[in-house]
MDTraj code that builds the backbone (N, CA, C; nanometers):
import mdtraj as md
import numpy as np

residues = "MET LEU ILE SER ARG LEU LEU ARG ARG GLN PRO VAL THR ARG ASN PHE ALA GLN LEU ASP THR GLN GLY ASN CYS VAL SER LEU TRP VAL LEU GLU ASN THR PRO ASP SER GLY ARG TRP VAL GLN VAL SER GLU PHE ASN PRO LEU TRP LEU GLY GLN PRO LEU PRO LYS HIS ALA SER VAL SER SER GLY ASN ALA PRO SER VAL LEU GLN PRO LEU LEU SER ASN PRO GLN ALA LEU LEU ALA PRO ALA ALA LEU SER THR SER ALA".split()
xyz = np.array([
    [-0.1854, 1.7993, -1.5740],
    [-0.2428, 1.8049, -1.4421],
    [-0.3494, 1.7024, -1.4196],
    [-0.4329, 1.6860, -1.5396],
    [-0.5308, 1.5933, -1.5113],
    [-0.4881, 1.4541, -1.5003],
    [-0.3800, 1.4210, -1.5598],
    [-0.3097, 1.2820, -1.5558],
    [-0.2548, 1.2621, -1.4126],
    [-0.1904, 1.3723, -1.3485],
    [-0.1411, 1.3456, -1.2174],
    [-0.2518, 1.3331, -1.1158],
    [-0.3659, 1.3964, -1.1306],
    [-0.4889, 1.3729, -1.0585],
    [-0.5379, 1.2287, -1.0640],
    [-0.5293, 1.1681, -1.1824],
    [-0.5955, 1.0285, -1.2013],
    [-0.4923, 0.9324, -1.1396],
    [-0.3502, 0.9654, -1.1564],
    [-0.2588, 0.8762, -1.1029],
    [-0.2419, 0.8658, -0.9575],
    [-0.2740, 0.9824, -0.8923],
    [-0.2593, 1.0057, -0.7476],
    [-0.3428, 0.8958, -0.6791],
    [-0.3025, 0.8383, -0.5825],
    [-0.3606, 0.7382, -0.5057],
    [-0.4492, 0.7992, -0.4163],
    [-0.5791, 0.7625, -0.4141],
    [-0.6731, 0.8243, -0.3295],
    [-0.6721, 0.7410, -0.1887],
    [-0.6780, 0.8129, -0.0819],
    [-0.6774, 0.7480, 0.0478],
    [-0.8103, 0.6537, 0.0752],
    [-0.7786, 0.5463, 0.1307],
    [-0.8871, 0.4560, 0.1657],
    [-0.9493, 0.5065, 0.3005],
    [-1.0777, 0.5321, 0.3012],
    [-1.1506, 0.5747, 0.4240],
    [-1.2512, 0.4682, 0.4720],
    [-1.2638, 0.4678, 0.5962],
    [-1.3585, 0.3881, 0.6538],
    [-1.4632, 0.4538, 0.7412],
    [-1.5675, 0.3965, 0.7697],
    [-1.6715, 0.4717, 0.8616],
    [-1.6473, 0.4240, 0.9999],
    [-1.6497, 0.5094, 1.0978],
    [-1.6451, 0.4721, 1.2340],
    [-1.7344, 0.5302, 1.3186],
    [-1.7866, 0.4581, 1.4210],
    [-1.8835, 0.4998, 1.5246],
    [-1.8069, 0.5120, 1.6616],
    [-1.8261, 0.6232, 1.7322],
    [-1.7691, 0.6298, 1.8715],
    [-1.8956, 0.5949, 1.9695],
    [-1.8709, 0.5149, 2.0510],
    [-1.9684, 0.4667, 2.1507],
    [-1.9478, 0.5036, 2.2977],
    [-2.0605, 0.5439, 2.3587],
    [-2.0387, 0.5713, 2.5147],
    [-2.0372, 0.4568, 2.5857],
    [-2.0204, 0.4713, 2.7225],
    [-2.0108, 0.3483, 2.8077],
    [-2.1458, 0.2668, 2.7973],
    [-2.2410, 0.3129, 2.7616],
    [-2.3719, 0.2238, 2.7563],
    [-2.3792, 0.1568, 2.6094],
    [-2.2808, 0.1888, 2.5210],
    [-2.2979, 0.1328, 2.3922],
    [-2.3657, 0.2105, 2.2863],
    [-2.4128, 0.3381, 2.3315],
    [-2.4768, 0.4190, 2.2248],
    [-2.3904, 0.4979, 2.1426],
    [-2.4230, 0.5219, 2.0199],
    [-2.3376, 0.6081, 1.9285],
    [-2.3390, 0.7526, 1.9585],
    [-2.2270, 0.7942, 1.9892],
    [-2.2285, 0.9410, 2.0137],
    [-2.1651, 1.0254, 1.8934],
    [-2.0948, 0.9687, 1.8102],
    [-2.0430, 1.0363, 1.6860],
    [-2.0073, 0.9402, 1.5697],
    [-2.0123, 0.9824, 1.4520],
    [-1.9590, 0.9249, 1.3308],
    [-1.8587, 0.9828, 1.2648],
    [-1.7644, 0.9103, 1.2229],
    [-1.6508, 0.9849, 1.1407],
    [-1.6153, 0.8833, 1.0233],
    [-1.5633, 0.9596, 0.9141],
    [-1.4982, 0.8886, 0.8049],
    [-1.3525, 0.9239, 0.8165],
    [-1.2773, 0.8141, 0.8334],
    [-1.1395, 0.8243, 0.8629],
    [-1.0494, 0.7310, 0.7830],
    [-0.9306, 0.7685, 0.7698],
    [-0.8267, 0.6761, 0.6987],
    [-0.7735, 0.5604, 0.7910],
    [-0.7618, 0.6029, 0.9237],
    [-0.7016, 0.5141, 1.0225],
    [-0.7924, 0.5082, 1.1550],
    [-0.7963, 0.3873, 1.2004],
    [-0.8552, 0.3587, 1.3308],
    [-0.8200, 0.4693, 1.4385],
    [-0.9105, 0.5326, 1.5031],
    [-0.8742, 0.6326, 1.6103],
    [-0.8142, 0.5566, 1.7231],
    [-0.7074, 0.6163, 1.7788],
    [-0.6286, 0.5651, 1.8888],
    [-0.6944, 0.5637, 2.0294],
    [-0.7671, 0.6472, 2.0569],
    [-0.8247, 0.6393, 2.2001],
    [-0.9816, 0.6401, 2.1831],
    [-1.0493, 0.6020, 2.2949],
    [-1.1988, 0.5996, 2.2944],
    [-1.2559, 0.4593, 2.2475],
    [-1.3785, 0.4506, 2.2585],
    [-1.4483, 0.3363, 2.2033],
    [-1.5053, 0.3466, 2.0756],
    [-1.4214, 0.3082, 1.9850],
    [-1.4472, 0.3176, 1.8348],
    [-1.4840, 0.1915, 1.7669],
    [-1.5885, 0.1817, 1.6840],
    [-1.6151, 0.0604, 1.6085],
    [-1.6323, 0.0905, 1.4616],
    [-1.5700, 0.0070, 1.3746],
    [-1.5872, 0.0256, 1.2384],
    [-1.7284, -0.0178, 1.1930],
    [-1.7809, 0.0692, 1.1288],
    [-1.9311, 0.0374, 1.0844],
    [-1.9350, 0.0260, 0.9257],
    [-2.0434, -0.0370, 0.8840],
    [-2.0597, -0.0574, 0.7401],
    [-2.0921, 0.0525, 0.6714],
    [-2.1628, 0.1676, 0.7434],
    [-2.2048, 0.2713, 0.6595],
    [-2.2230, 0.3982, 0.7654],
    [-2.2288, 0.5008, 0.6902],
    [-2.2475, 0.6352, 0.7600],
    [-2.3878, 0.6632, 0.7958],
    [-2.4398, 0.6468, 0.9105],
    [-2.5999, 0.6527, 0.9089],
    [-2.6277, 0.7478, 1.0425],
    [-2.6674, 0.8730, 1.0124],
    [-2.6886, 0.9676, 1.1281],
    [-2.8022, 0.9130, 1.2163],
    [-2.8863, 0.8324, 1.1792],
    [-2.9890, 0.7828, 1.2547],
    [-2.9488, 0.7001, 1.3768],
    [-2.8272, 0.6502, 1.3761],
    [-2.7640, 0.5739, 1.4725],
    [-2.7403, 0.6617, 1.6019],
    [-2.7110, 0.7977, 1.5720],
    [-2.6738, 0.8874, 1.6871],
    [-2.7575, 0.8826, 1.8046],
    [-2.7012, 0.8636, 1.9184],
    [-2.7864, 0.8479, 2.0393],
    [-2.8592, 0.7185, 2.0762],
    [-2.8201, 0.6202, 1.9780],
    [-2.8946, 0.4878, 1.9869],
    [-2.7939, 0.3817, 1.9937],
    [-2.8225, 0.2579, 2.0313],
    [-2.7164, 0.1507, 2.0208],
    [-2.7111, 0.1145, 1.8711],
    [-2.5934, 0.0744, 1.8418],
    [-2.5673, 0.0367, 1.7113],
    [-2.6608, -0.1017, 1.6682],
    [-2.7007, -0.0987, 1.5424],
    [-2.7668, -0.2292, 1.5020],
    [-2.6673, -0.3302, 1.4953],
    [-2.7041, -0.4446, 1.4978],
    [-2.6058, -0.5772, 1.4896],
    [-2.5416, -0.5689, 1.3591],
    [-2.6154, -0.5513, 1.2540],
    [-2.5583, -0.5315, 1.1200],
    [-2.4620, -0.4318, 1.0917],
    [-2.4671, -0.3330, 1.1778],
    [-2.3725, -0.2095, 1.1429],
    [-2.2150, -0.2343, 1.1652],
    [-2.1911, -0.3074, 1.2681],
    [-2.0656, -0.3170, 1.3146],
    [-1.9800, -0.4133, 1.2072],
    [-1.8702, -0.3670, 1.1706],
    [-1.7800, -0.4502, 1.0812],
    [-1.6616, -0.5110, 1.1628],
    [-1.6724, -0.6405, 1.1697],
    [-1.5456, -0.6970, 1.2252],
    [-1.4745, -0.7877, 1.1238],
    [-1.3631, -0.8224, 1.1736],
    [-1.2738, -0.9074, 1.0839],
    [-1.3481, -1.0347, 1.0234],
    [-1.4433, -1.0775, 1.0809],
    [-1.4968, -1.2024, 1.0371],
    [-1.6131, -1.1758, 0.9358],
    [-1.6723, -1.0541, 0.9405],
    [-1.7845, -1.0284, 0.8521],
    [-1.7553, -0.9120, 0.7479],
    [-1.6304, -0.8707, 0.7534],
    [-1.5856, -0.7512, 0.6562],
    [-1.5745, -0.8257, 0.5172],
    [-1.6294, -0.7344, 0.4143],
    [-1.6113, -0.7903, 0.2879],
    [-1.4655, -0.7981, 0.2457],
    [-1.4389, -0.9040, 0.1683],
    [-1.2933, -0.9252, 0.1274],
    [-1.2655, -0.9744, -0.0141],
    [-1.1919, -0.9107, -0.0841],
    [-1.1729, -0.9608, -0.2195],
    [-1.1200, -1.0967, -0.2204],
    [-1.0433, -1.1287, -0.1258],
    [-0.9575, -1.2598, -0.1243],
    [-1.0503, -1.3724, -0.0655],
    [-1.1597, -1.3391, -0.0018],
    [-1.2434, -1.4451, 0.0569],
    [-1.2877, -1.5448, -0.0443],
    [-1.3276, -1.5205, -0.1650],
    [-1.3731, -1.6260, -0.2571],
    [-1.2473, -1.7130, -0.2879],
    [-1.1271, -1.6473, -0.3049],
    [-1.0033, -1.7269, -0.3459],
    [-0.9635, -1.8226, -0.2225],
    [-0.9687, -1.7715, -0.1029],
    [-0.9337, -1.8472, 0.0009],
    [-1.0165, -1.9641, 0.0268],
    [-1.1607, -1.9542, -0.0027],
    [-1.2419, -2.0623, 0.0267],
    [-1.2481, -2.1612, -0.1010],
    [-1.1902, -2.1223, -0.2208],
    [-1.1791, -2.2089, -0.3321],
    [-1.0588, -2.1843, -0.4000],
    [-0.9272, -2.2172, -0.3640],
    [-0.8020, -2.2017, -0.4286],
    [-0.7978, -2.2495, -0.5501],
    [-0.8770, -2.3448, -0.5933],
    [-0.8695, -2.4117, -0.7331],
    [-0.9263, -2.3107, -0.8346],
    [-0.9952, -2.1981, -0.7854],
    [-1.0525, -2.1115, -0.8764],
    [-0.9413, -2.0319, -0.9454],
    [-0.8202, -2.0363, -0.8916],
    [-0.7129, -1.9556, -0.9470],
    [-0.6509, -2.0472, -1.0691],
    [-0.6840, -2.1731, -1.0680],
    [-0.6133, -2.2574, -1.1776],
    [-0.7025, -2.2327, -1.3142],
    [-0.6321, -2.2511, -1.4141],
    [-0.6966, -2.2378, -1.5455],
    [-0.7908, -2.3680, -1.5620],
    [-0.9007, -2.3432, -1.6369],
    [-0.9905, -2.4549, -1.6553],
    [-0.9029, -2.5779, -1.7215],
    [-0.8224, -2.5601, -1.8108],
    [-0.7463, -2.6794, -1.8827],
    [-0.6612, -2.7361, -1.7637],
    [-0.6038, -2.6761, -1.6574],
    [-0.5329, -2.7427, -1.5556],
    [-0.6212, -2.8344, -1.4740],
    [-0.7514, -2.8027, -1.4642],
    [-0.8262, -2.8674, -1.3759],
    [-0.8912, -3.0038, -1.4453],
    [-0.8878, -3.0037, -1.5932],
    [-0.9212, -3.1020, -1.6700],
    [-0.8511, -3.2329, -1.6459],
    [-0.8986, -3.3569, -1.6143],
    [-0.8268, -3.4710, -1.6153],
    [-0.8145, -3.5540, -1.7465],
    [-0.9191, -3.5208, -1.8193],
    [-0.9427, -3.5957, -1.9526],
    [-0.8724, -3.5322, -2.0586],
    [-0.8016, -3.6034, -2.1330],
    [-0.7296, -3.5410, -2.2605],
    [-0.7987, -3.5486, -2.3808],
])
top = md.Topology()
chain = top.add_chain()
for i, resn in enumerate(residues, 1):
    res = top.add_residue(resn, chain, resSeq=i)
    for name in ("N", "CA", "C"):
        top.add_atom(name, md.element.get_by_symbol(name[0]), res)
traj = md.Trajectory(xyz[None], top)
C-alpha cells in the first residue's frame, strides 16, 4: 500500500486569482487546470492579502516569466554536451 502511494502520480496544482472588472482580486484558488470562464490569472503564490486589492506586478505568472526547467538548456544548448566533446585540444 505504501509503494502504491509513492508511485501514484501527484496532480500538478497551480495558484490562480480571479479578478473583477477593475482588476481587483476577488478569490484565490489552487487548481490543476486553468478555469474556463471568468477573469483568471495564474499567480506565483497563494496570498490572501491580495483579496480586494489589485495584484502586485510580481504576482502574475505569464509564459515569459514562469520558471522553467528547460530555460537554462534553451539559452545554452552546449550545456547538454559532455565537457570532452567541447574540448578542441587533444
